[in-house]
C-alpha positions in Angstrom: -92.9 -59.4 -215.5 -89.1 -59.8 -215.2 -87.7 -59.5 -211.7 -85.0 -56.7 -213.9 -87.9 -54.9 -215.6 -89.4 -54.4 -212.2 -86.5 -52.4 -210.9 -85.5 -50.9 -213.9 -89.4 -49.3 -213.9 -89.3 -49.1 -210.3 -86.4 -46.7 -210.6 -87.7 -44.7 -213.2 -90.7 -44.0 -211.5 -89.0 -43.0 -208.3 -88.3 -38.9 -207.6 -85.7 -40.6 -204.8 -83.9 -44.1 -204.2 -82.4 -44.9 -200.6 -79.1 -46.9 -201.4 -78.0 -48.7 -197.6 -74.2 -48.4 -198.0 -72.4 -51.7 -196.6 -69.0 -53.4 -197.3 -71.6 -55.9 -199.1 -73.4 -53.8 -201.9 -70.2 -51.9 -202.4 -68.7 -54.8 -203.8 -72.5 -55.9 -205.7 -72.6 -55.4 -209.5 -76.3 -54.7 -208.9 -76.1 -51.9 -206.8 -73.9 -50.3 -208.8 -75.8 -50.9 -212.3 -79.4 -49.3 -210.1 -77.0 -46.3 -209.5 -75.8 -46.3 -212.5 -79.6 -46.4 -214.1 -80.8 -43.9 -211.0 -77.6 -41.3 -212.7 -79.1 -41.8 -215.9 -82.3 -40.7 -215.5 -81.7 -37.9 -212.5 -83.2 -40.2 -209.9 -82.0 -38.3 -206.5 -80.1 -41.2 -204.4 -79.7 -40.8 -200.6 -77.1 -43.1 -199.1 -77.7 -44.3 -195.7 -74.4 -45.4 -194.2 -75.2 -48.9 -191.7 -71.5 -49.5 -191.6 -68.4 -47.6 -191.7 -66.0 -48.9 -194.9 -64.0 -47.5 -197.9 -66.6 -47.0 -200.8 -64.9 -47.9 -204.0 -65.3 -48.4 -207.9 -69.0 -47.7 -208.8 -70.6 -47.4 -205.7 -68.0 -44.1 -204.6 -68.6 -42.9 -207.9 -72.3 -42.4 -207.9 -72.5 -41.5 -204.3 -69.6 -39.1 -203.6 -71.9 -36.2 -204.0 -74.9 -36.8 -202.1 -75.3 -36.4 -198.4 -74.7 -39.1 -196.7 -76.4 -40.4 -193.6 -75.0 -42.5 -191.0 -77.6 -45.3 -190.0 -75.9 -45.9 -186.4 -75.8 -41.7 -185.1 -79.4 -41.6 -184.5 -82.3 -43.5 -186.0 -85.0 -41.5 -185.4 -82.9 -38.2 -186.9 -81.7 -40.3 -189.7 -84.6 -41.4 -191.1 -87.1 -37.8 -190.2 -83.8 -36.1 -192.4 -84.1 -39.0 -195.5 -88.1 -38.0 -194.9 -87.5 -34.6 -195.9 -85.1 -35.8 -198.8 -87.7 -37.5 -199.9 -90.6 -34.8 -199.3 -88.1 -32.1 -201.5 -87.5 -34.5 -204.2 -91.3 -35.6 -204.6 -92.2 -32.0 -204.7 -89.3 -31.3 -207.5 -90.5 -34.4 -209.6 -94.0 -33.2 -209.3 -93.2 -29.7 -210.5 -91.3 -31.0 -213.3 -93.9 -33.6 -214.6 -96.7 -30.9 -214.6 
């Protein structure tokens, strides 16, 4: 299977995706495309900010309303909160699939 196919189907099946926000991700056309696919499929996006920078373009557009988590605050706390987001999304995804 082609890499792009695998990525597309993984996003399609996922109830939630985490996006690691960095300067490099901010300018990546691939990350922008993945966020667009997630948005079209109504997949919850959990942005985790790895460094301080100003999000621009598609990156800003697709993450502006999401609750950001800052990795440098408290790694254990971030992991716990992200885990809660994942569990909540999985529960909602399971309820809508029934």
